[in-house]
C-alpha positions in Angstrom: -8.9 93.7 -142.0 -7.9 90.6 -143.4 -4.8 90.2 -141.8 -6.3 91.4 -138.3 -9.7 89.0 -139.2 -6.7 86.0 -139.4 -4.9 86.7 -136.2 -8.3 87.6 -134.2 -9.5 84.2 -135.4 -6.3 82.2 -134.3 -6.2 83.9 -130.9 -9.9 83.2 -130.5 -9.5 79.5 -131.8 -6.6 78.9 -129.6 -8.3 80.2 -126.2 -11.3 77.7 -127.2 -9.0 74.8 -127.4 -6.7 75.8 -124.3 -10.2 75.8 -122.3 -11.3 72.4 -123.7 -7.7 70.9 -122.9 -7.7 72.4 -119.2 -11.3 70.9 -118.4 -10.3 67.6 -119.5 -9.8 65.3 -116.5 -8.0 62.5 -118.7 -4.5 64.6 -118.9 -1.9 65.3 -116.3 -1.3 69.3 -115.7 1.7 69.3 -117.7 0.5 67.8 -120.2 -2.5 70.3 -120.8 0.0 73.2 -120.8 2.1 71.3 -123.4 -0.5 71.1 -125.8 -1.9 74.2 -125.2 1.5 75.6 -125.9 1.6 74.1 -128.9 -1.5 75.2 -130.6 -1.2 78.3 -129.7 2.5 78.7 -131.7 1.0 76.8 -134.5 -2.6 78.7 -134.8 -0.7 82.2 -134.6 2.0 81.1 -136.9 -0.7 79.4 -139.8 -2.6 83.0 -139.0 0.8 85.0 -139.8 1.5 83.0 -143.5 -2.0 83.4 -144.5 -2.1 86.9 -143.5 1.4 87.1 -145.4 0.0 85.3 -148.8 -3.2 87.7 -148.5 -1.4 90.8 -148.9 0.5 89.8 -152.0 3.3 89.3 -150.3 5.7 86.2 -152.1 6.8 84.3 -148.9 10.1 82.9 -151.1 11.5 86.5 -151.9 11.6 86.7 -148.0 14.0 83.6 -147.7 16.8 85.0 -147.6 16.1 87.8 -145.6 14.3 85.9 -142.8 17.1 83.8 -142.6 19.6 86.8 -141.8 17.0 87.9 -139.9 16.8 84.2 -137.8 20.6 84.1 -137.4 20.4 88.1 -136.1 17.8 87.0 -133.4 19.4 83.7 -132.4 22.5 85.5 -131.3 20.7 87.8 -129.7 18.0 86.6 -128.0 20.0 83.1 -126.7 18.5 83.3 -123.3 15.1 83.8 -124.4 15.1 80.6 -126.8 17.1 78.7 -124.1 14.1 79.2 -121.5 11.5 78.4 -124.5 13.1 75.5 -125.1 13.5 74.4 -121.3 10.2 75.2 -121.1 9.2 72.5 -123.4 11.6 70.0 -121.8 10.0 70.4 -118.2 6.5 70.0 -119.7 7.4 66.7 -121.6 9.6 65.1 -118.8 6.9 66.0 -116.2 9.7 66.5 -113.9 7.6 69.4 -112.1 3.8 70.7 -112.8 1.5 73.1 -110.9 1.1 72.1 -107.7 4.4 70.8 -106.8 6.5 72.1 -104.0 9.8 72.5 -104.6 13.2 74.4 -103.8 15.6 75.7 -105.3 18.5 77.7 -103.5 16.8 80.1 -100.6 13.1 79.6 -102.9 10.4 77.4 -101.0 6.8 77.4 -102.4 4.7 75.7 -104.8 4.5 76.2 -108.5 1.2 77.5 -109.5 1.7 78.0 -113.1 4.1 77.0 -116.2 4.6 79.4 -118.6 6.9 79.3 -122.0 9.9 81.5 -120.4 9.6 80.7 -116.2 7.9 79.1 -113.7 5.8 81.0 -111.2 6.2 79.7 -107.6 4.4 81.0 -104.8 6.4 81.1 -101.4 4.9 81.0 -97.8 5.3 84.5 -97.3 2.8 85.2 -100.0 5.7 86.7 -102.8 5.5 84.9 -105.9 9.0 84.4 -107.7 8.8 84.1 -111.5 11.6 81.3 -112.2 13.6 81.0 -115.7 12.9 77.7 -116.9 16.7 77.2 -117.9 17.2 77.6 -114.2 15.0 74.7 -113.0 17.2 72.4 -116.0 20.6 73.6 -115.3 20.4 74.1 -111.6 19.7 71.4 -108.7 16.1 71.6 -107.6 14.3 69.6 -104.7 10.8 68.3 -105.8 9.2 67.8 -102.8 6.3 66.1 -103.9 7.6 64.6 -107.2 6.7 61.0 -106.5 5.3 60.9 -103.0 4.0 63.8 -101.0 5.4 62.0 -97.7 8.6 63.8 -96.7 10.9 63.1 -93.9 12.5 65.7 -91.6 14.9 65.5 -88.7 15.6 67.5 -85.4 19.5 67.4 -83.7 19.1 67.8 -79.8 21.2 67.0 -77.2 20.5 66.5 -73.2 23.2 66.5 -70.1 25.1 63.4 -69.2 22.7 62.6 -66.2 20.0 61.8 -68.6 19.1 58.2 -69.2 19.6 57.9 -73.3 16.5 55.3 -73.4 14.2 57.1 -71.5 15.2 60.5 -73.5 14.5 58.3 -76.8 11.2 57.3 -75.5 10.0 60.6 -74.1 11.2 62.3 -77.8 9.0 59.9 -79.9 5.9 59.9 -77.5 6.7 63.8 -77.8 6.6 64.3 -81.2 3.6 62.3 -82.0 1.5 64.8 -80.2 2.2 67.2 -82.9 -1.0 67.1 -85.5 1.1 67.2 -88.7 3.5 64.3 -87.8 2.5 60.9 -89.1 1.9 58.1 -87.1 3.2 55.6 -90.1 5.6 55.5 -90.9 6.8 56.1 -87.4 9.1 58.7 -85.7 12.4 57.2 -84.5 15.2 58.8 -82.3 18.8 57.7 -82.2 21.8 58.7 -79.8 24.5 59.8 -82.2 27.1 60.8 -80.3 28.6 61.5 -76.7 29.3 65.4 -77.5 31.5 67.7 -75.7 28.8 68.6 -73.2 25.7 66.9 -73.8 24.4 63.2 -75.1 23.6 64.1 -79.2 20.3 62.8 -80.6 18.8 63.2 -83.9 14.7 62.7 -83.9 13.6 62.1 -87.5 9.7 62.0 -88.4 7.2 62.3 -91.3 5.0 64.4 -92.5 2.4 64.4 -96.0 1.9 68.2 -96.5 5.2 69.8 -97.3 2.7 72.8 -99.1 2.0 73.8 -95.5 5.6 74.5 -95.0 8.6 73.0 -93.1 10.1 75.1 -90.9 7.0 75.7 -89.0 6.2 72.1 -88.2 10.1 72.0 -86.9 9.0 74.7 -84.7 5.8 73.1 -83.4 8.4 69.8 -82.6 10.8 71.8 -80.8 8.1 73.0 -79.0 7.1 69.7 -78.2 10.4 68.4 -77.6 11.1 70.9 -75.2 7.8 70.5 -73.0 8.2 66.9 -72.6 11.9 66.8 -71.7 11.2 69.7 -69.0 8.3 67.6 -67.9 10.4 65.0 -66.7 13.4 67.1 -65.4 15.7 66.1 -68.4 17.7 69.4 -68.9 19.3 70.7 -72.6 22.6 72.0 -71.5 24.2 75.1 -73.2 27.7 76.1 -73.7 29.5 77.7 -71.2 33.1 78.7 -69.9 34.9 78.4 -67.0 38.2 80.7 -66.1 40.6 79.7 -63.9 43.0 82.2 -62.7 46.5 80.8 -61.4 48.2 83.0 -58.7 46.8 86.0 -60.1 49.3 88.3 -57.7 52.5 86.2 -58.7 53.8 89.0 -61.1 52.7 91.8 -58.5 55.5 93.3 -56.1 54.4 92.6 -52.4 56.0 95.1 -49.9 56.1 94.4 -46.2 54.6 96.6 -43.7 
């Protein structure tokens, strides 16, 4: 009963402290999670030590045994310990925090929760990925909202050689400004990048302030706006085609006189 009472008291106390910390507006989300986890670990460890003392177990007699067990657990739980340490590093350096939009490999979404072993990331299609903390430390992570939520995107396109490149640049900028999520400041730009094999190649760059709303969908809207403005001004987008020329197709055939 005393052991159960000590653990129950530690859990209840840690929940109360976590609630107070999470409701504090002066602490950053990452700091709130870090303090909550540290207090829970300290409270549970203290409760276990008190419970052992109350049951009459001599803690000094368990020193050698606990050292051997700890060594075995250290080898067997390397990944778990690595994820725990990585979680504390992420919380302390504030490189990611709840609400950030990140890309890791093919996973794109926003962080909903920082746990001791993993980070919860929800994608645009509603899938929730539990990414181990170690992956966020050792792999390259794109944080779309680390210091500034404004993100620049770009779209490459080409037009036929019959088009006026000066007109194309102006039309592309005017067209992209009709998309609601595109920012007017910083202003979008369009540059002629190359004289391609069958087209004048351009790149259109624009800014958005809400990467959590998705990147692919806003690019699709910009492409549709670009298509409409170019079509309205009779500017054609070339498509790949091939011409096959047959030289003397009957040269190898035997000709017979009537």
